N, C-alpha and C positions, 0 to 999 in steps of 0.2 A: 301242813306236811307232818307235823309231830304226831298227830292222831293216826295218820296212815302208817307211819313208821312203827308206832306202838302196836297197832293191829297186825301188821305184817310180821312183827317179831313173835306174835302168838301162834302164827301159822307154822306148821312143820314144812320144811323144804321151801319156804317162801324166799325168794331172792329179789330184793328191792335194791339192787346195786346197779352200777353201771348205767347203761343207756335207758333202762326203764325208769330209774329214779330221775334222771335228767329230764326225760320226757314229762314225767309228772310235775316236776318243778317248773318247767317251761309252761305247761298248761296253767298252773296256778298263777304264774307271773302274767300271762296273757289275760286271765280272768280278772286280775287286779287292774290291768290296764284298760279293760273294757269300760269300767265304771270307777273312776278314781274317787268319787264321792263315797261309795259304799262298796269298797273292794272286797270286804269279807263275806258278803252274802253269797256270791258265786263260788268262792273258795270253800266255804262251809258246805254248800249244797253238794258240790262235787266230792269233797272229802267224805261226806256222809254216804254218798252213793258208793264210793270205793270200799269203805268199811262194810257196808251192807253186802256188797258183792263177795267180799272175802268171807263173811260169815255164812252166806248162802252156799257158795261154791267151794270154799276152802282154798281158793286160788286168788292170786292177784289179777285184776283185770288188765288187759293189754293196754298199751299207751294209746292206741287208736280208739279203743272203746272209751277211754277216759276223755279223750278229745271230743268224741261224739256226744258224750253226756254233757260236756262243758258247752258245746255249741248249742245243744238243745236247751240248756238253761238260758243261755244268752238270748236265743230267738224267742223263747217263751216269755221273756221279760223285756222284750222290745229293743234289745241291743242288736245292732247290725253287725254281721260278721261276713266278710267277703270270702269267697271260696279259695282265694289265693293266700289267705292268711293261715297261720298255724292251726287255729281252731276250725277253720273252714273245711278241713279234710278235703 
């Protein structure tokens, strides 16, 4: 989350407070819970994606887009995510 906050600070008019920050943090916690053995891999992949999106668009991605990217990572790596879970959208 630190890298995302640092990248957001470099954007003009970026607001990573309130509900968006909470949603990002919850997504990272859910990614950590998906695979307790290697919890950093998913978090790093999604954080990298968020930073890339900010650099490309100049905007913070929405929480739903972040969750979609997180679930895509999970499914590509063989982790099951049910549709009624936070990441399941």
